[in-house]
N, CA, C and O of each residue as an XYZ file, in Angstrom:
612
protein
N       0.827     -1.187      0.000
C       0.000      0.000      0.000
C       0.872      1.251      0.000
O       0.583      2.234     -0.682
N       1.969      1.185      0.801
C       2.859      2.332      0.874
C       3.491      2.637     -0.483
O       3.690      3.798     -0.841
N       3.800      1.586     -1.225
C       4.406      1.785     -2.545
C       3.453      2.514     -3.487
O       3.880      3.361     -4.272
N       2.194      2.194     -3.413
C       1.210      2.840     -4.279
C       1.091      4.315     -3.932
O       1.055      5.164     -4.822
N       1.031      4.624     -2.640
C       0.914      6.010     -2.205
C       2.162      6.795     -2.588
O       2.062      7.910     -3.101
N       3.341      6.216     -2.339
C       4.581      6.894     -2.700
C       4.698      7.072     -4.215
O       5.181      8.104     -4.682
N       4.263      6.084     -4.975
C       4.285      6.196     -6.440
C       3.372      7.309     -6.926
O       3.725      8.051     -7.843
N       2.199      7.427     -6.317
C       1.262      8.478     -6.712
C       1.814      9.857     -6.375
O       1.687     10.788     -7.170
N       2.419      9.993     -5.212
C       3.006     11.286     -4.812
C       4.161     11.639     -5.739
O       4.296     12.788     -6.158
N       4.993     10.655     -6.058
C       6.124     10.905     -6.960
C       5.636     11.309     -8.351
O       6.204     12.211     -8.968
N       4.593     10.653     -8.846
C       4.048     10.984    -10.163
C       3.499     12.409    -10.177
O       3.733     13.151    -11.131
N       2.780     12.794     -9.140
C       2.246     14.154     -9.066
C       3.374     15.180     -8.972
O       3.302     16.245     -9.586
N       4.408     14.860     -8.208
C       5.546     15.763     -8.096
C       6.259     15.943     -9.426
O       6.592     17.068     -9.798
N       6.499     14.853    -10.149
C       7.148     14.950    -11.460
C       6.278     15.715    -12.451
O       6.798     16.492    -13.253
N       4.978     15.511    -12.410
C       4.082     16.244    -13.306
C       4.124     17.731    -12.995
O       4.123     18.548    -13.916
N       4.161     18.104    -11.715
C       4.239     19.520    -11.333
C       5.547     20.147    -11.775
O       5.557     21.264    -12.291
N       6.649     19.441    -11.577
C       7.953     19.957    -12.004
C       7.975     20.144    -13.514
O       8.492     21.141    -14.018
N       7.407     19.174    -14.234
C       7.357     19.276    -15.695
C       6.547     20.470    -16.157
O       6.927     21.145    -17.114
N       5.441     20.738    -15.491
C       4.605     21.885    -15.873
C       5.350     23.201    -15.642
O       5.317     24.094    -16.489
N       6.032     23.320    -14.478
C       6.783     24.551    -14.223
C       7.933     24.731    -15.212
O       8.200     25.844    -15.663
N       8.610     23.635    -15.546
C       9.720     23.708    -16.499
C       9.204     24.121    -17.876
O       9.814     24.949    -18.553
N       8.065     23.531    -18.287
C       7.494     23.828    -19.602
C       7.046     25.289    -19.661
O       7.308     25.969    -20.654
N       6.391     25.774    -18.637
C       5.921     27.156    -18.612
C       7.096     28.123    -18.609
O       7.060     29.133    -19.312
N       8.140     27.836    -17.830
C       9.301     28.705    -17.782
C      10.026     28.760    -19.104
O      10.516     29.819    -19.494
N      10.105     27.639    -19.807
C      10.767     27.599    -21.106
C       9.981     28.407    -22.128
O      10.575     29.071    -22.978
N       8.668     28.360    -22.058
C       7.843     29.130    -22.987
C       8.052     30.625    -22.777
O       8.084     31.387    -23.743
N       8.193     31.049    -21.536
C       8.427     32.466    -21.253
C       9.774     32.915    -21.813
O       9.891     34.028    -22.326
N      10.776     32.071    -21.718
C      12.098     32.429    -22.239
C      12.037     32.567    -23.754
O      12.580     33.522    -24.310
N      11.371     31.607    -24.441
C      11.304     31.643    -25.898
C      10.486     32.833    -26.386
O      10.787     33.391    -27.441
N       9.459     33.232    -25.640
C       8.625     34.349    -26.069
C       9.420     35.662    -26.041
O       9.227     36.527    -26.896
N      10.294     35.799    -25.075
C      11.032     37.048    -24.966
C      12.388     36.992    -25.669
O      13.175     37.931    -25.544
N      12.676     35.939    -26.389
C      13.954     35.824    -27.093
C      13.982     36.791    -28.270
O      12.941     37.072    -28.863
N      15.165     37.303    -28.614
C      15.253     38.230    -29.745
C      15.030     37.487    -31.054
O      15.241     36.276    -31.118
N      14.605     38.198    -32.105
C      14.400     37.539    -33.397
C      15.743     37.079    -33.966
O      16.781     37.642    -33.618
N      15.740     36.066    -34.833
C      16.995     35.581    -35.403
C      17.628     36.651    -36.287
O      16.915     37.430    -36.919
N      18.959     36.698    -36.339
C      19.624     37.721    -37.153
C      19.397     37.477    -38.639
O      19.248     36.334    -39.071
N      19.369     38.566    -39.425
C      19.205     38.471    -40.869
C      20.578     38.234    -41.475
O      21.507     39.000    -41.222
N      20.718     37.170    -42.282
C      21.993     36.857    -42.913
C      22.240     37.783    -44.090
O      21.302     38.342    -44.659
N      23.492     37.941    -44.446
C      23.845     38.819    -45.561
C      23.282     38.252    -46.853
O      23.387     37.050    -47.096
N      22.695     39.087    -47.674
C      22.134     38.661    -48.954
C      20.676     38.243    -48.874
O      20.047     38.008    -49.906
N      20.132     38.147    -47.678
C      18.730     37.777    -47.540
C      17.886     39.027    -47.353
O      18.315     40.010    -46.749
N      16.704     38.961    -47.876
C      15.768     40.069    -47.670
C      15.201     39.946    -46.268
O      15.000     38.832    -45.784
N      14.942     41.054    -45.611
C      14.356     40.961    -44.273
C      12.963     40.343    -44.340
O      12.203     40.563    -45.283
N      12.664     39.580    -43.329
C      11.374     38.895    -43.270
C      10.309     39.889    -42.870
O      10.448     40.603    -41.876
N       9.224     39.932    -43.666
C       8.115     40.825    -43.381
C       7.063     40.050    -42.605
O       6.793     38.891    -42.922
N       6.474     40.659    -41.609
C       5.469     39.986    -40.802
C       4.102     39.946    -41.477
O       3.169     39.346    -40.944
N       3.970     40.581    -42.650
C       2.681     40.602    -43.346
C       2.390     39.219    -43.918
O       3.300     38.439    -44.196
N       1.117     38.940    -44.085
C       0.705     37.666    -44.660
C       1.013     37.641    -46.154
O       0.992     38.689    -46.801
N       1.297     36.464    -46.715
C       1.570     36.385    -48.152
C       0.312     36.656    -48.962
O      -0.806     36.467    -48.481
N       0.508     37.096    -50.182
C      -0.600     37.391    -51.081
C      -1.068     36.087    -51.708
O      -0.255     35.250    -52.102
N      -2.375     35.922    -51.798
C      -2.931     34.684    -52.318
C      -3.362     34.808    -53.768
O      -4.201     34.028    -54.219
N      -2.821     35.755    -54.509
C      -3.176     35.923    -55.913
C      -2.354     34.946    -56.739
O      -1.136     35.096    -56.840
N      -3.007     33.939    -57.336
C      -2.299     32.915    -58.096
C      -2.554     33.043    -59.591
O      -2.271     32.109    -60.343
N      -3.081     34.170    -60.036
C      -3.441     34.300    -61.453
C      -2.225     34.251    -62.363
O      -2.333     33.761    -63.487
N      -1.090     34.734    -61.927
C       0.071     34.749    -62.798
C       0.999     33.562    -62.604
O       2.029     33.479    -63.274
N       0.671     32.657    -61.724
C       1.564     31.530    -61.447
C       1.403     30.439    -62.494
O       0.301     30.174    -62.974
N       2.511     29.816    -62.835
C       2.508     28.694    -63.771
C       3.323     27.572    -63.164
O       4.241     27.817    -62.380
N       2.999     26.371    -63.514
C       3.733     25.231    -62.994
C       3.095     23.940    -63.458
O       2.111     23.959    -64.196
N       3.635     22.847    -63.039
C       3.077     21.563    -63.471
C       1.701     21.327    -62.858
O       1.412     21.764    -61.744
N       0.879     20.638    -63.600
C      -0.459     20.308    -63.113
C      -0.340     19.236    -62.033
O       0.583     18.422    -62.069
N      -1.251     19.229    -61.086
C      -1.206     18.178    -60.068
C      -1.450     16.815    -60.713
O      -2.112     16.734    -61.747
N      -0.931     15.760    -60.124
C      -1.105     14.434    -60.725
C      -2.569     14.019    -60.714
O      -3.321     14.351    -59.798
N      -2.946     13.303    -61.728
C      -4.314     12.803    -61.835
C      -4.494     11.623    -60.875
O      -3.599     10.791    -60.724
N      -5.638     11.566    -60.244
C      -5.951     10.431    -59.379
C      -6.369      9.272    -60.264
O      -7.302      9.397    -61.057
N      -5.685      8.149    -60.133
C      -5.990      7.006    -60.981
C      -6.800      5.981    -60.197
O      -6.635      5.825    -58.987
N      -7.658      5.303    -60.898
C      -8.462      4.256    -60.291
C      -7.582      3.032    -60.067
O      -6.752      2.689    -60.909
N      -7.772      2.382    -58.932
C      -7.031      1.164    -58.662
C      -7.657      0.015    -59.431
O      -8.877     -0.057    -59.577
N      -6.820     -0.876    -59.917
C      -7.350     -2.065    -60.573
C      -7.961     -2.974    -59.515
O      -7.745     -2.781    -58.318
N      -8.715     -3.950    -59.958
C      -9.336     -4.874    -59.010
C      -8.280     -5.627    -58.215
O      -8.454     -5.893    -57.026
N      -7.179     -5.967    -58.888
C      -6.120     -6.702    -58.202
C      -5.436     -5.825    -57.149
O      -5.080     -6.313    -56.076
N      -5.250     -4.536    -57.448
C      -4.668     -3.632    -56.460
C      -5.605     -3.443    -55.273
O      -5.147     -3.379    -54.133
N      -6.904     -3.352    -55.521
C      -7.865     -3.230    -54.430
C      -7.813     -4.465    -53.538
O      -7.831     -4.360    -52.311
N      -7.748     -5.630    -54.165
C      -7.675     -6.873    -53.411
C      -6.379     -6.938    -52.607
O      -6.373     -7.392    -51.463
N      -5.283     -6.483    -53.211
C      -3.988     -6.478    -52.524
C      -4.035     -5.567    -51.297
O      -3.560     -5.948    -50.227
N      -4.607     -4.362    -51.443
C      -4.622     -3.395    -50.349
C      -5.605     -3.774    -49.250
O      -5.520     -3.235    -48.146
N      -6.547     -4.699    -49.523
C      -7.403     -5.192    -48.446
C      -6.575     -5.941    -47.408
O      -6.903     -5.936    -46.222
N      -5.497     -6.586    -47.861
C      -4.619     -7.308    -46.941
C      -3.482     -6.434    -46.438
O      -3.115     -6.531    -45.267
N      -2.911     -5.580    -47.286
C      -1.758     -4.747    -46.930
C      -2.236     -3.545    -46.129
O      -2.460     -2.472    -46.690
N      -2.394     -3.719    -44.818
C      -2.978     -2.690    -43.964
C      -2.100     -1.458    -43.804
O      -2.620     -0.345    -43.723
N      -0.768     -1.630    -43.757
C       0.100     -0.481    -43.534
C       0.643      0.111    -44.832
O       1.508      0.986    -44.788
N       0.164     -0.337    -45.963
C       0.474      0.203    -47.291
C       1.981      0.264    -47.582
O       2.473      1.243    -48.143
N       2.714     -0.807    -47.189
C       4.140     -0.848    -47.491
C       4.435     -1.736    -48.700
O       5.592     -2.071    -48.953
N       3.422     -2.108    -49.430
C       3.508     -2.941    -50.630
C       4.050     -4.331    -50.325
O       4.642     -4.977    -51.189
N       3.848     -4.786    -49.101
C       4.211     -6.142    -48.704
C       3.132     -6.642    -47.750
O       2.708     -5.926    -46.843
N       2.699     -7.869    -47.967
C       1.697     -8.467    -47.090
C       2.422     -9.417    -46.148
O       3.021    -10.401    -46.584
N       2.365     -9.118    -44.862
C       2.985     -9.999    -43.873
C       2.001    -11.103    -43.490
O       0.817    -11.049    -43.821
N       2.515    -12.084    -42.797
C       1.674    -13.195    -42.354
C       0.572    -12.688    -41.437
O      -0.577    -13.117    -41.547
N       0.917    -11.776    -40.531
C      -0.088    -11.239    -39.598
C      -1.171    -10.470    -40.336
O      -2.346    -10.572    -39.984
N      -0.794     -9.695    -41.361
C      -1.798     -8.957    -42.135
C      -2.729     -9.922    -42.855
O      -3.933     -9.678    -42.936
N      -2.177    -11.028    -43.384
C      -2.994    -11.999    -44.103
C      -3.952    -12.716    -43.160
O      -5.115    -12.938    -43.499
N      -3.465    -13.077    -41.981
C      -4.312    -13.818    -41.038
C      -5.331    -12.929    -40.346
O      -6.375    -13.419    -39.915
N      -5.057    -11.634    -40.229
C      -5.968    -10.737    -39.516
C      -7.326    -10.652    -40.190
O      -8.342    -10.482    -39.517
N      -7.354    -10.768    -41.518
C      -8.635    -10.670    -42.212
C      -9.488    -11.912    -42.025
O     -10.699    -11.871    -42.245
N      -8.880    -13.005    -41.625
C      -9.612    -14.262    -41.463
C     -10.001    -14.532    -40.013
O     -10.654    -15.538    -39.738
N      -9.626    -13.677    -39.095
C      -9.849    -13.942    -37.671
C     -11.336    -14.001    -37.329
O     -11.749    -14.864    -36.554
N     -12.149    -13.102    -37.889
C     -13.578    -13.098    -37.558
C     -14.263    -14.363    -38.060
O     -15.098    -14.935    -37.360
N     -13.916    -14.806    -39.271
C     -14.510    -16.036    -39.802
C     -14.091    -17.236    -38.958
O     -14.893    -18.140    -38.721
N     -12.839    -17.249    -38.504
C     -12.369    -18.336    -37.649
C     -13.129    -18.358    -36.329
O     -13.519    -19.423    -35.851
N     -13.339    -17.181    -35.736
C     -14.036    -17.126    -34.447
C     -15.479    -17.613    -34.558
O     -16.021    -18.175    -33.607
N     -16.104    -17.395    -35.728
C     -17.465    -17.892    -35.917
C     -17.487    -19.417    -35.941
O     -18.425    -20.034    -35.435
N     -16.453    -20.028    -36.529
C     -16.405    -21.488    -36.583
C     -15.954    -22.108    -35.264
O     -16.366    -23.223    -34.942
N     -15.125    -21.416    -34.499
C     -14.614    -21.927    -33.232
C     -15.674    -21.742    -32.155
O     -15.680    -20.742    -31.438
N     -16.565    -22.714    -32.051
C     -17.728    -22.601    -31.182
C     -17.332    -22.574    -29.705
O     -17.876    -21.778    -28.939
N     -16.392    -23.431    -29.295
C     -16.044    -23.496    -27.877
C     -15.028    -22.440    -27.460
O     -14.724    -22.334    -26.272
N     -14.499    -21.665    -28.382
C     -13.634    -20.537    -28.050
C     -12.259    -20.898    -27.541
O     -11.651    -20.103    -26.824
N     -11.735    -22.085    -27.886
C     -10.411    -22.466    -27.402
C      -9.304    -22.196    -28.428
O      -8.177    -22.660    -28.255
N      -9.611    -21.465    -29.475
C      -8.674    -21.120    -30.552
C      -8.130    -22.339    -31.283
O      -7.067    -22.278    -31.901
N      -8.864    -23.446    -31.210
C      -8.550    -24.643    -31.986
C      -9.793    -25.029    -32.765
O     -10.864    -25.206    -32.184
N      -9.659    -25.160    -34.065
C     -10.798    -25.537    -34.886
C     -10.739    -27.041    -35.113
O      -9.889    -27.535    -35.855
N     -11.634    -27.750    -34.480
C     -11.661    -29.203    -34.629
C     -12.476    -29.572    -35.852
O     -13.224    -28.758    -36.393
N     -12.314    -30.820    -36.278
C     -13.080    -31.287    -37.427
C     -14.570    -31.246    -37.130
O     -15.374    -30.950    -38.014
N     -14.937    -31.537    -35.908
C     -16.354    -31.536    -35.548
C     -16.959    -30.140    -35.674
O     -18.070    -29.986    -36.180
N     -16.228    -29.125    -35.214
C     -16.735    -27.754    -35.330
C     -16.906    -27.370    -36.798
O     -17.911    -26.763    -37.168
N     -15.928    -27.721    -37.634
C     -16.023    -27.415    -39.060
C     -17.171    -28.193    -39.695
O     -17.932    -27.641    -40.491
N     -17.301    -29.493    -39.340
C     -18.330    -30.339    -39.936
C     -19.732    -29.845    -39.574
O     -20.626    -29.845    -40.420
N     -19.926    -29.424    -38.321
C     -21.241    -28.919    -37.901
C     -21.588    -27.652    -38.671
O     -22.717    -27.500    -39.137
N     -20.618    -26.732    -38.809
C     -20.886    -25.490    -39.542
C     -21.185    -25.773    -41.001
O     -22.089    -25.166    -41.577
N     -20.438    -26.688    -41.608
C     -20.657    -27.028    -43.017
C     -21.996    -27.731    -43.194
O     -22.715    -27.461    -44.156
N     -22.339    -28.637    -42.269
C     -23.615    -29.347    -42.335
C     -24.794    -28.377    -42.196
O     -25.784    -28.491    -42.919
N     -24.685    -27.441    -41.283
C     -25.747    -26.445    -41.108
C     -25.890    -25.578    -42.351
O     -27.003    -25.241    -42.752
N     -24.770    -25.221    -42.955
C     -24.823    -24.419    -44.178
C     -25.465    -25.203    -45.324
O     -26.247    -24.648    -46.096
N     -25.135    -26.497    -45.434
C     -25.737    -27.329    -46.470
C     -27.237    -27.472    -46.245
O     -28.021    -27.378    -47.189
N     -27.637    -27.698    -44.994
C     -29.056    -27.864    -44.672
C     -29.831    -26.583    -44.994
O     -30.962    -26.653    -45.475
N     -29.235    -25.418    -44.735
C     -29.910    -24.154    -45.037
C     -30.029    -23.938    -46.542
O     -30.997    -23.335    -47.005
N     -29.052    -24.427    -47.312
C     -29.090    -24.241    -48.765
C     -30.034    -25.218    -49.448
O     -30.544    -24.915    -50.527
N     -30.280    -26.374    -48.858
C     -31.144    -27.401    -49.454
C     -32.603    -27.029    -49.209
O     -33.206    -27.434    -48.215
N     -33.154    -26.253    -50.132
C     -34.501    -25.699    -49.947
C     -35.578    -26.776    -49.942
O     -36.522    -26.686    -49.157
N     -35.463    -27.800    -50.801
C     -36.525    -28.803    -50.878
C     -36.266    -29.996    -49.961
O     -37.113    -30.885    -49.880
N     -35.129    -30.049    -49.268
C     -34.861    -31.084    -48.279
C     -34.607    -32.452    -48.846
O     -34.813    -33.440    -48.141
N     -34.160    -32.569    -50.107
C     -33.921    -33.880    -50.696
C     -32.491    -34.384    -50.469
O     -32.148    -35.474    -50.928
N     -31.664    -33.620    -49.779
C     -30.296    -34.057    -49.487
C     -29.320    -33.797    -50.621
O     -28.178    -34.251    -50.568
N     -29.751    -33.076    -51.642
C     -28.897    -32.737    -52.776
C     -29.120    -31.277    -53.136
O     -30.209    -30.736    -52.946
N     -28.069    -30.644    -53.660
C     -28.187    -29.250    -54.082
C     -28.308    -29.183    -55.596
O     -27.447    -29.675    -56.325
N     -29.371    -28.578    -56.049
C     -29.523    -28.322    -57.481
C     -28.696    -27.091    -57.837
O     -28.277    -26.354    -56.944
N     -28.452    -26.854    -59.136
C     -27.691    -25.649    -59.504
C     -28.318    -24.365    -58.966
O     -27.593    -23.442    -58.593
N     -29.635    -24.287    -58.919
C     -30.295    -23.099    -58.387
C     -30.070    -22.940    -56.891
O     -29.839    -21.833    -56.404
N     -30.140    -24.071    -56.152
C     -29.902    -24.020    -54.709
C     -28.442    -23.668    -54.413
O     -28.150    -22.916    -53.482
N     -27.519    -24.230    -55.229
C     -26.110    -23.930    -55.026
C     -25.816    -22.463    -55.316
O     -25.009    -21.850    -54.618
N     -26.454    -21.891    -56.329
C     -26.241    -20.478    -56.662
C     -26.699    -19.574    -55.524
O     -26.175    -18.474    -55.349
N     -27.676    -20.037    -54.754
C     -28.172    -19.235    -53.633
C     -27.158    -19.171    -52.489
O     -27.282    -18.317    -51.611
N     -26.150    -20.065    -52.482
C     -25.149    -20.051    -51.415
C     -24.037    -19.047    -51.677
O     -23.213    -18.812    -50.793
N     -23.987    -18.451    -52.853
C     -22.938    -17.466    -53.165
C     -23.070    -16.278    -52.236
O     -24.182    -15.844    -51.936
N     -21.938    -15.743    -51.774
C     -22.034    -14.577    -50.891
C     -22.650    -13.388    -51.609
O     -22.330    -13.106    -52.764
N     -23.517    -12.716    -50.925
C     -24.198    -11.569    -51.520
C     -23.250    -10.380    -51.546
O     -22.511    -10.153    -50.588
N     -23.267     -9.616    -52.642
C     -22.380     -8.440    -52.684
C     -22.818     -7.416    -51.645
O     -24.008     -7.184    -51.431
N     -21.821     -6.815    -51.010
C     -22.121     -5.818    -49.983
C     -22.555     -4.525    -50.653
O     -21.985     -4.109    -51.662
N     -23.576     -3.894    -50.076
C     -24.038     -2.619    -50.592
C     -23.042     -1.537    -50.207
O     -22.651     -1.415    -49.046
N     -22.649     -0.773    -51.177
C     -21.732      0.323    -50.908
C     -22.538      1.560    -50.579
O     -23.509      1.875    -51.267
N     -22.139      2.267    -49.526
C     -22.887      3.474    -49.169
C     -22.728      4.528    -50.258
O     -21.704      4.596    -50.937
N     -23.749      5.332    -50.404
C     -23.702      6.407    -51.388
C     -22.604      7.392    -51.012
O     -22.356      7.645    -49.833
N     -21.966      7.930    -52.004
C     -20.873      8.869    -51.771
C     -21.423     10.135    -51.130
O     -22.417     10.689    -51.599
N     -20.786     10.590    -50.072
C     -21.198     11.830    -49.403
C     -20.156     12.893    -49.666
O     -19.584     13.485    -48.750
N     -19.933     13.110    -50.926
C     -18.899     14.066    -51.348
C     -19.360     15.489    -51.140
O     -18.622     16.427    -51.439
């Protein structure tokens, strides 16, 4: 208990010292003289720059290009955009699907857990209950495309 109290007092003391040091340093910097003007440089004017760009010329900004489907698929895995997919980045996208199959939550997917999920999925797809999937029933098992929200540009 004493360690907790002493730790809290020490933390408050260090925070107070830091605040006084920070405030004192700000006062010194505020009253510091301006930097000297070097030879050959024009003196710095405190006025704001003019925003008239009518006479300026230069290269056009780069055009935004659409990503190909393969690039979009690649960037779904490449979370930090370093153009390399690590093992952790690849597995992170599958974690939610794994957790749905791992019924007992022990982070081990047994054959029984997989078989039950697959059997339930087959039973849900078999609309007429004959134990076989027709091409129409199988087509109904395809994942539905996600609706994209309207652009709020």
